[in-house]
C-alpha positions as CSV (number, residue, x, y, z in Angstrom):
1,X,-18.6,-4.1,-5.9
2,X,-19.6,-2.6,-2.4
3,X,-17.3,-3.1,0.6
4,X,-17.7,-1.6,4.0
5,X,-14.7,-1.9,6.3
6,X,-13.1,-0.5,9.6
7,X,-9.4,0.1,9.4
8,X,-7.4,0.6,12.6
9,X,-3.8,1.7,12.4
10,X,-0.6,3.0,13.9
11,X,1.8,4.9,11.7
12,X,5.1,6.6,12.4
13,X,7.8,8.3,10.5
14,X,11.2,9.7,11.2
15,X,12.7,12.6,9.3
16,X,16.6,12.2,9.7
17,X,19.0,14.9,8.5
18,X,22.1,13.6,6.7
19,X,23.9,16.8,6.1
20,X,23.4,20.0,4.4
21,X,21.1,18.9,1.4
22,X,20.4,15.0,2.2
23,X,17.6,13.6,4.4
24,X,16.1,10.1,4.9
25,X,12.3,9.6,5.9
26,X,11.8,6.1,7.4
27,X,8.2,4.8,8.2
28,X,6.6,2.0,9.9
29,X,2.9,1.2,10.0
30,X,0.6,-1.6,11.5
31,X,-2.9,-1.8,10.5
32,X,-6.0,-4.0,11.2
33,X,-8.8,-4.2,8.7
34,X,-12.2,-5.5,9.8
35,X,-14.9,-6.2,7.0
36,X,-18.2,-5.0,8.0
37,X,-20.0,-6.2,4.9
38,X,-19.4,-6.8,1.3
39,X,-21.5,-7.5,-2.1
40,X,-20.6,-8.0,-5.5
41,X,-23.2,-8.4,-8.4
42,X,-21.8,-8.8,-11.9
43,X,-24.2,-7.3,-14.5
44,X,-21.8,-7.6,-17.5
45,X,-22.3,-9.4,-20.7
46,X,-20.5,-12.7,-20.0
47,X,-20.8,-13.8,-16.3
48,X,-19.3,-17.3,-17.0
49,X,-15.9,-15.8,-18.5
50,X,-12.8,-16.9,-17.0
51,X,-12.0,-13.3,-16.0
52,X,-15.1,-13.0,-13.9
53,X,-15.3,-16.5,-12.3
54,X,-11.4,-17.0,-11.6
55,X,-10.1,-13.4,-11.2
56,X,-12.6,-11.0,-10.2
57,X,-14.6,-13.3,-7.9
58,X,-11.5,-14.4,-6.0
59,X,-10.1,-10.9,-5.9
60,X,-13.5,-9.7,-4.4
61,X,-13.3,-12.4,-1.8
62,X,-9.8,-11.3,-0.9
63,X,-10.7,-7.5,-0.8
64,X,-13.8,-8.0,1.4
65,X,-11.7,-10.3,4.0
66,X,-10.1,-8.8,7.2
67,X,-6.4,-8.6,7.5
68,X,-3.5,-7.5,9.5
69,X,-0.7,-5.4,7.9
70,X,2.6,-4.5,8.8
71,X,4.6,-2.2,6.3
72,X,7.6,0.0,6.0
73,X,8.9,2.6,3.9
74,X,12.1,4.6,3.3
75,X,12.9,7.6,1.2
76,X,16.2,9.3,0.5
77,X,16.2,12.8,-0.8
78,X,19.1,14.8,-1.9
79,X,19.4,18.5,-3.5
80,X,20.5,18.4,-7.1
81,X,20.8,22.4,-7.5
82,X,23.3,24.8,-6.0
83,X,20.3,26.9,-4.6
84,X,18.9,23.8,-2.8
85,X,15.5,24.5,-4.3
86,X,15.3,21.5,-6.6
87,X,15.9,18.0,-5.4
88,X,15.7,14.1,-6.2
89,X,14.2,11.4,-4.2
90,X,14.2,7.6,-4.3
91,X,11.8,5.7,-2.2
92,X,10.8,2.0,-1.6
93,X,8.1,0.4,0.5
94,X,7.2,-3.1,1.4
95,X,3.8,-4.2,3.1
96,X,2.8,-7.7,4.2
97,X,-0.9,-8.6,4.4
98,X,-2.0,-11.5,6.7
99,X,-5.8,-12.4,6.4
100,X,-7.7,-13.1,9.5
101,X,-9.4,-16.1,7.7
102,X,-7.7,-18.2,5.4
103,X,-3.9,-18.3,4.3
104,X,-3.7,-16.0,1.4
105,X,-0.8,-13.9,2.4
106,X,0.2,-11.0,0.1
107,X,3.3,-8.9,0.0
108,X,3.1,-5.5,-1.9
109,X,6.4,-3.6,-2.6
110,X,6.7,-0.3,-4.5
111,X,10.0,1.5,-5.7
112,X,9.9,5.1,-7.1
113,X,12.0,8.1,-8.1
114,X,11.0,11.6,-8.4
115,X,12.1,15.3,-8.6
116,X,11.1,18.4,-6.9
117,X,11.4,21.8,-8.4
């Protein structure tokens, strides 16, 4: 699979202090993807497999299409040690993809938790 693309975007984040050891990081992104070219040649053992014909081919068609994307994310950080050197964060993001051609809209969400030491 070979895809050449041009992605233009505007991204912004705000880091808000909620007190001595708590912060919120909020972000917003707007992106435009223009597909320049794409090719896919399957050289595997079973080219008529349902995995290839129904899933990989349609996914490739989606990946090589242009789209507009709007997304946002938010992260909350808090200290979990008395010294303030260790912390915990929770984050969530949501991205909406609207293809330039067609109507295969997609929504991608992520949720995570992490620790810093």
